[in-house]
C-alpha positions as CSV (number, residue, x, y, z in Angstrom):
1,M,3.6,28.4,10.8
2,E,2.5,29.7,13.8
3,A,-1.1,29.6,13.7
4,S,-3.6,27.2,16.7
5,V,-6.1,24.9,16.3
6,H,-9.6,26.3,17.6
7,P,-12.1,23.6,19.3
8,R,-14.8,24.7,16.0
9,S,-11.2,23.9,13.5
10,S,-12.8,21.9,10.6
11,F,-11.0,18.7,9.8
12,A,-9.1,19.8,7.1
13,W,-7.9,22.7,8.9
14,R,-6.7,20.3,11.7
15,S,-4.7,18.0,9.0
16,I,-2.9,21.2,8.0
17,L,-1.8,21.9,11.0
18,Q,-1.0,18.2,12.2
19,A,1.2,18.1,9.2
20,R,3.2,21.3,10.0
21,D,5.9,19.6,11.9
22,V,6.8,17.6,9.3
23,I,7.2,20.4,7.4
24,S,9.4,22.0,9.6
25,Q,12.0,18.6,10.1
26,G,12.4,19.6,6.5
27,T,12.7,23.7,5.5
28,V,15.8,25.1,5.6
29,W,16.8,28.7,4.8
30,R,18.2,28.9,1.3
31,D,20.9,31.6,2.6
32,L,24.5,32.1,2.6
33,F,24.7,35.2,3.1
34,F,25.3,37.0,6.8
35,E,22.1,37.8,8.7
36,D,20.9,41.1,7.8
37,R,23.9,41.9,5.0
38,R,24.0,40.5,1.5
39,V,27.0,39.5,1.9
40,W,29.2,35.7,1.4
41,D,29.5,34.1,4.8
42,P,33.0,32.3,4.0
43,G,32.6,30.0,7.1
44,L,29.2,28.9,6.2
45,V,30.2,28.3,2.7
46,E,33.6,26.5,3.8
47,S,31.8,24.4,6.2
48,L,29.5,23.2,3.6
49,F,31.1,22.7,0.5
50,L,34.5,21.3,-0.6
51,T,37.4,24.0,-0.8
52,W,37.3,24.5,-4.3
53,E,33.5,24.9,-4.8
54,A,33.8,27.3,-1.7
55,E,36.3,29.7,-3.8
56,T,34.2,29.6,-6.9
57,I,31.0,30.6,-4.7
58,L,32.6,32.8,-3.5
59,R,33.6,34.5,-6.6
60,I,30.4,34.9,-7.5
61,P,29.6,38.4,-8.1
62,I,26.0,39.2,-5.8
63,S,23.0,40.6,-7.0
64,E,22.3,43.6,-6.1
65,G,18.1,43.2,-6.1
66,H,16.8,43.3,-3.1
67,V,15.4,39.7,-3.1
68,K,13.7,38.1,0.5
69,D,15.3,35.6,2.2
70,Q,12.8,32.5,1.5
71,L,12.6,29.2,3.4
72,I,12.8,26.1,0.5
73,W,11.8,21.9,0.9
74,P,15.1,20.4,0.2
75,L,13.9,17.5,-1.0
76,T,12.9,18.1,-4.2
77,P,14.7,19.6,-7.4
78,D,12.9,22.7,-7.3
79,G,12.6,23.5,-3.8
80,N,8.8,23.5,-3.4
81,F,7.1,21.2,-0.9
82,S,5.0,18.1,-2.0
83,V,3.7,15.1,-0.1
84,R,5.0,12.7,-1.8
85,S,8.6,13.4,-0.7
86,A,7.3,14.2,2.9
87,Y,6.3,10.7,2.7
88,R,9.7,9.5,1.7
89,M,11.1,11.2,4.4
90,L,9.3,9.8,7.6
91,E,9.2,6.5,5.5
92,S,13.4,6.6,5.6
93,T,12.7,8.0,9.2
94,A,10.7,5.2,10.5
95,C,13.6,2.7,8.9
96,F,16.2,4.3,11.0
97,L,14.5,3.7,14.3
98,N,13.1,0.3,13.4
99,P,15.4,-1.1,10.5
100,R,14.8,-4.6,10.4
101,S,11.0,-4.3,11.1
102,S,10.7,-2.2,8.2
103,M,13.5,-3.9,6.1
104,D,11.9,-7.3,6.7
105,G,7.8,-6.6,7.2
106,V,7.8,-4.0,4.5
107,S,9.8,-5.6,1.8
108,K,8.2,-9.0,1.6
109,V,4.9,-7.9,2.7
110,W,4.3,-5.3,0.4
111,K,6.2,-5.9,-2.5
112,G,4.4,-9.9,-2.6
113,M,0.9,-7.7,-2.1
114,W,0.9,-6.0,-5.0
115,K,2.2,-8.6,-7.2
116,I,-1.1,-10.2,-6.4
117,K,-3.2,-11.2,-9.9
118,T,-5.8,-9.1,-8.9
119,P,-7.7,-5.7,-10.2
120,N,-5.9,-2.5,-8.6
121,K,-9.5,-1.5,-6.4
122,I,-8.4,-5.3,-4.8
123,R,-5.1,-4.4,-3.9
124,H,-6.0,-1.1,-3.0
125,F,-8.1,-1.8,-0.4
126,L,-5.2,-4.7,0.9
127,W,-2.8,-2.1,1.6
128,R,-5.3,0.5,3.2
129,A,-6.2,-2.4,5.4
130,A,-2.8,-3.7,6.0
131,R,-2.1,0.1,7.1
132,D,-5.3,0.8,8.7
133,S,-5.9,3.8,6.9
134,L,-9.4,2.5,6.0
135,P,-12.3,4.6,7.5
136,T,-14.1,2.3,9.9
137,K,-15.0,4.9,12.2
138,Q,-13.1,4.3,14.6
139,N,-10.3,5.8,12.8
140,L,-13.0,9.2,12.1
141,C,-13.4,9.4,15.6
142,Q,-9.6,9.8,16.3
143,R,-10.0,12.2,13.4
144,H,-12.6,13.8,15.4
145,V,-15.1,13.4,12.1
146,L,-17.0,11.1,14.5
147,V,-17.9,11.0,17.6
148,D,-19.8,7.8,17.9
149,A,-17.4,4.9,16.9
150,S,-20.1,1.7,17.9
151,C,-20.2,-0.6,15.3
152,P,-23.8,0.0,13.0
153,L,-24.5,-3.3,12.6
154,C,-23.9,-4.9,15.7
155,D,-24.0,-1.7,18.2
156,E,-22.1,-3.8,20.7
157,H,-18.6,-2.7,19.9
158,T,-16.0,-0.2,18.3
159,E,-15.9,-0.8,15.1
160,S,-12.3,-1.2,14.7
161,L,-11.2,-2.9,11.4
162,M,-10.3,-6.1,12.9
163,H,-14.2,-6.0,13.8
164,C,-15.2,-4.9,10.9
165,L,-13.7,-7.1,9.0
166,W,-14.0,-10.6,10.8
167,L,-14.6,-10.3,14.5
168,C,-18.4,-8.8,14.1
169,D,-20.8,-11.5,14.2
170,H,-22.4,-9.9,11.0
171,A,-18.7,-10.3,8.9
172,K,-18.5,-13.7,10.2
173,A,-21.4,-14.5,8.7
174,V,-20.3,-13.4,4.7
175,W,-16.8,-15.1,5.4
176,K,-18.8,-18.7,5.7
177,S,-21.4,-17.7,3.4
178,D,-21.3,-19.2,0.1
179,I,-20.4,-15.9,-1.4
180,C,-16.9,-16.3,0.0
181,F,-16.5,-19.6,-0.5
182,P,-18.6,-21.2,-4.1
183,G,-19.9,-24.8,-3.0
184,A,-19.0,-24.8,0.8
185,S,-21.8,-26.4,3.1
186,V,-21.4,-24.8,5.8
187,R,-25.0,-23.2,6.6
188,E,-26.8,-26.8,6.3
189,N,-23.6,-28.7,8.4
190,Q,-22.3,-30.9,5.7
191,P,-18.9,-31.9,5.3
192,T,-16.5,-29.7,4.1
193,W,-12.8,-30.0,3.1
194,Q,-10.3,-29.0,6.1
195,L,-7.1,-26.6,4.1
196,K,-4.8,-29.6,5.0
197,E,-7.0,-31.6,2.8
198,I,-7.2,-28.9,0.0
199,G,-3.6,-28.8,-0.3
200,D,-2.8,-32.4,0.4
201,S,-5.5,-32.9,-2.8
202,A,-3.8,-29.7,-4.9
203,R,-0.7,-31.8,-4.8
204,A,-1.7,-35.2,-5.8
205,L,-3.6,-33.6,-8.4
206,V,-0.7,-31.8,-10.1
207,Q,1.7,-34.8,-10.1
208,E,-0.8,-37.2,-11.6
209,F,-0.2,-34.6,-14.2
210,F,3.3,-33.9,-14.4
211,E,3.6,-37.8,-14.4
212,A,1.1,-37.9,-17.2
213,C,2.8,-35.4,-19.2
214,Q,6.8,-37.5,-18.9
215,S,4.9,-41.0,-19.9
216,D,6.4,-42.5,-22.9
217,S,2.9,-42.3,-24.9
218,G,1.0,-46.3,-26.3
219,P,1.4,-47.2,-29.9
220,I,-0.3,-45.4,-32.4
221,V,-3.5,-47.9,-33.1
222,P,-4.1,-46.6,-37.7
223,T,-7.6,-45.4,-38.5
224,V,-9.9,-47.8,-40.5
225,P,-11.4,-45.7,-42.8
226,V,-15.1,-46.4,-42.7
227,R,-17.5,-47.1,-45.7
228,W,-20.6,-46.7,-46.2
229,S,-22.8,-49.1,-47.1
230,R,-26.7,-49.5,-48.3
231,P,-28.6,-51.2,-45.3
232,P,-31.1,-54.0,-46.2
233,E,-34.6,-53.0,-47.1
234,G,-36.8,-52.7,-44.4
235,I,-33.6,-51.2,-41.6
236,Y,-32.9,-47.7,-41.0
237,R,-29.9,-46.8,-39.9
């Protein structure tokens, strides 16, 4: 907990030290004794537990084995640190500081995102993009992995998430290509449908389909059996 960051420290070591504040927030001492003495501290025990619980604890005989005090992580059943429990602690802290944003934004956006019917790798990519956790050059520079954050394609702007996915000219070319919108003719300057036109047309087709399903069918015309007859001589069927 007392280690420091050196100029030549690796990215892994820097990441470990960045999590030190999180660990210090959650760790506690598993100790109900007087300091430097293996004797129950009645005041501490009674302040943490109900009366009958404190009386029961104070009647427990103390082991004569010399076991050193240790730090524990109270957010897990076994007292050992886990990344998942630390993430939940930070998330609950963020919800407390900004409850409206957390409840309205996270609850609707994240749940809707994970319900999208698409391969898991696409949902995972969307989740990372929404949290700006993709390995863009801007993020890698902030983590001291890279030095240059310029876009390798246009070499004009910083490769941020927005630039990488939408703002770069190369990204715009991909969005306008037939790869993303099969059948579109943007590159040939031919007329294309606007989003409102697509919605109106789809709504009309759905309405027509439901009306056709609900309408009464016409009278059933009985089929007339067809019998084969031999054609006249010299004529082929």
